[in-house]
N, C-alpha and C positions, 0 to 999 in steps of 0.2 A: 159714425166714428170708426175710424180704421183701427186695425190691430196694432199698428205702431203707436198710435196715440194712446190706446189703452195700456200698452206696455210701459210707456213713459209715466203715465199717471200712477200705475201700480208701484213703480220703482220710487217715485216721489213720496208716496205714502209710506213705503218701507224706510226710507231715509229719515222721514219726519219721526216715525216711531222709534227708530234707533237712537235718536238724539233726545227724545222727550220722554220716553217710557222708562220707569225704574231709575230715576236720576240718582237716588241715594245709593243704591247698590253699585251703580256705575262709578260714582265718586269714590266709594270705598275701594273698589277694584283698582282704580287709577292710582290711589295713594299707595296701595300695597305694591303695585308694579313699580312705582317710582322708588319706594324704599328698597325693594329687592335689587333694583338696578344700582342704587347708590351703594348698598352693602357689597354687591359684587364688584363694583369698581374699586371700593375701598380695599377689599381683600386683594385685588390684583395690584394695588399700589403699595402694599406692605413690603418691607425689606428687612434684611438681617445684616448687622454690621458689628465688627469688633473694634472697640476703642480702648486706648491705653489710659488708665486712670492713675494719677500719682498717689504715692503713699507717703504720708507724713507721720513720723514717730515722735511721741512724747515719752522720753526716757526718764529713768529714776534720777532724783537729785543725787549729787556726789556724796552726801552724808549717809546714804543707804549702802554705799560700797557694793553696788551690784553692776554687773556688766552683761549686756546682751551679746551672746556669742554667735547667734544665728545670723547669717548674711541675709538681710532683708532686701527684697527687690525694690527698685525705685518706682516701679509701676506694676499694676496687675491688668491683665487683659480681660475686658468685660464685653461679652457678646449680648447684644440687645436686639429686639424686634419691634418695629413700629412703622408708621407711614414714612415714605421717603422724606416728606417735608419735616416731620418731627425729628427724624434721625439727623437730617442735615443741620437742624438748628440745635442739636444736642451739644452742649459744652459742659461735660461733667466736671465738678469740682474735685480736688484731691480729697481722699479720705484720710481721716486722722485716727491713728491708733494710740490709745492711752495705755502706756505700759509703765506708768510711773511707780507702780507698787513693786516692780522688780520680781514678781512671782508668777505672772501669767504664763501658762505653759503652752497655749495654742491660740490661734486666731482663726475663726471661720467667717468668711465673707458672705454677708447677707444683703438682701435688697435694701433694707433700711439704712445701710451704711453708705449708699450711693444716692446722689441728688438727681433722680430721674423723674420726668413728668409722668402723670398717670397713664397717658396713652402709650408709653414705651414700656415694653415687657423685658424683664431681665431673664435671659436664657441660662447663662452659666458664667462662672468666673474662673480664670486660670492664673494662679492656682486657686482651687476652692478653699484651701486652708493651709496654714503654716504652723508647724510645731516649733516651739521656742526653747532655746537652751540658755540658761543663766549660770554665771559663776560669781563667787565672791571676789572683790578687789582687795588685794593684799599688798604689803610693802616688805621689801627685803634689801639687805645691804650686801653688795657683791664687790670683789676687788676690781681695781682698774689695772688693765694690762697694757704695758708699753710694747711697741714693736719698732724695728728699725729697718732701714733700707740703705743700700749702698755699702761701700767699704771705705775705711779710713785711708789716709795716704800710705804709700808703701813704707813698710817698716814700723807701722803704728797699729795699735789694737785698742779695743774697748776694754776698760778696766772693770772687772766684776759685772754686776747687773745694773740696769737703769734704776735711778731713784725717781719715784713718782710721788707727787704731792698735789692733792690728797691721794691716799692709796685706795680709798673705797668710795662708793657712791650708792645712794638709795634708789631702788627702782620700784615702780608701782604699776599694777595691772592685774588682769585675771590670774587667778591662782595657778592654773595649769601652765601658763606661759612664764610667770615669774619664777616658779620653783625650778625650772630646768635651766635657767640662766647661770652660767659658770663665772663669767667676768664681763666687764665692759671694755671694749678695745679702743685704744687711742689711735689717732692718725699716726702713720709711720714717721719716725725720727730719721731724717736723711743725714747719714754720717759721711757721705761721699767727700773724700779729700781732706778730712780733718786731721790735724796734727796735735801735738801736746797741748792739753788745756782742759778746762772745765766748761761745758756748754749747757746752757739752760734755754728751753723753749716752751712756750705755752701752746699746747696742742689740743685740738677739739676731740671729743669722744664721738665715735661712730654712732649713727642713729640706732636706737633700739628696735627690736622686732615690732611689727604692727600691734596695736592695742596696748603696748607697754611704753612707759615714759620714765625719764630720769627726773629726779627731784634735785633742785639746787643747780650749781654750776655745771655746764656741759663741757668743761675743759679741765685740764690738769697740767701742772708744770713738770717737765721731765728733765732730769740732769744726767748728762753723759760725761764721763771722764775718759779722755783719750791719752794713752801713754805709749812710749816706745815699746815695740815688741821685745820681749825678754826670752832668752834661752839660757838654760842651765847646763853647765858641764861640770862633772865631778873629777877631782884629782885626789887619789888616795895615797896615804902614807907619805905625805910630804914632810921632810925633815925641818925642824925648827931652828932658826938662827937666834943666838942671844946677842943683843946689842947693849954695850955699856960696861961689860965686865968680861975679860977674856977667858977666865978659867971656870966659868959656870957651866952647868948642864941642866937639862930640863927633863921632867917626868910628866907625861910620856914624851918620848923623843920625836914623835911624828904626830901629825893631825891629818884628817881628811878635809879637803877644801871643796866647797861648792861655789862655783862662780856664776853669777847671774848678770846678764847684760844683753845688749843688742846682738842678734845672731852673727852679724858680720864681724863683731869684735871677739865674741866668746869662742866661736868654733875654730878660730885660727890660733888660739893659745896653745903653747907647748908646755909640758910638765915643768921644764926647767925655768919657765917664767913665773911659776907659782912658788914664791919664797915666803913662807910664814915666819914672822919675827915676834920676839918679845923684847921690849926695851926696859932694861933694869933701871935706867936712870929715872924713869917715871915713878919708881917706888919710893923715892925720897930717902934712901938709905945712905949712911956714911960708911963706906967700905974701908976707911982707914981704921975705924974702931971696931967695925963688925966684919972681921976677916972670915968668919964662917956664919952661915945662916941660910935661910930659905924664904921665899915669898911666892905668892900666887899672882900671876899677871895674865892679862888678856892677850890672845894671839891676834896679830894683825897681818893682813896681806894688802899691799899697796898695788892697785891696778888703775889704769886709765879707762874711763867710760864703762866700768863694770864694778860690781860689788861682790865681795867674798864673805862666805860664812864658814867658820871653822868648827870642826867637831873633834874633840871637845873645844869649847870656846876659850877656856883658860887652862893653863898648865902651871906646874910648880917648878920654880927656878931654885936650884941649890948651888951654893958656892963654898 
């Protein structure tokens, strides 16, 4: 037998022993090796990802008169770790926050709040917690304020202030917001080009601040009166004329006259055009039998497109 032949036979006996000796130990070793390989591969396949999870709020019923002032996020960012396959298949449901008691002062996000499969690990949530602020909801009545825009036609003006109906409105909302409201503003009343007349319009009330609402009608009727623009000019110590009896005299002999009318009429008046008069014939006296006497009469001034007021308004006529 040659050396080569002996070498092949020895190698054959070695291979036979390698596969047939200690089979139990070899089987255990193989299983451990396969497990380690699978674990290592699984670890290499794990990934981390951040997903947005919606937030649903269950708020207090209106009868509790409580308002959540904290601006709550529509989503929270949830960072999870798991296999690529499990993460790809992850479709988290929105979380529901029960705040119906109106007193919860903070929310802390925990794993039990999220619908995650067991093989997915929750790392952290952003934000991890939220502090909550609540306020009582109150009602208060405030005035309705009218505003205007534009100008009436030339020579005309708005008489007095606007009339608003109704004059007040009730507002409802968080106490800190309602208490600072001074008035509810109406849409502007456009008076452009208006002349003599009474004008009524139904105008809407501007929207209230966020979180505040108006109760009842959101409109009011505004009345505007437009008149000719008036100017006043005073004429002092104008002598009084007596009409109806030639020999009478008056006490006092003069009056002060205030003339009100359109500027283009009043400013051009001259003192000699202002003639105060008393008409004795209006007293109903019989001067044939009453040759002497006295009476009190109202002083009048006749003017076109203007009105006159005398001071004093009456005088004593003697004859």
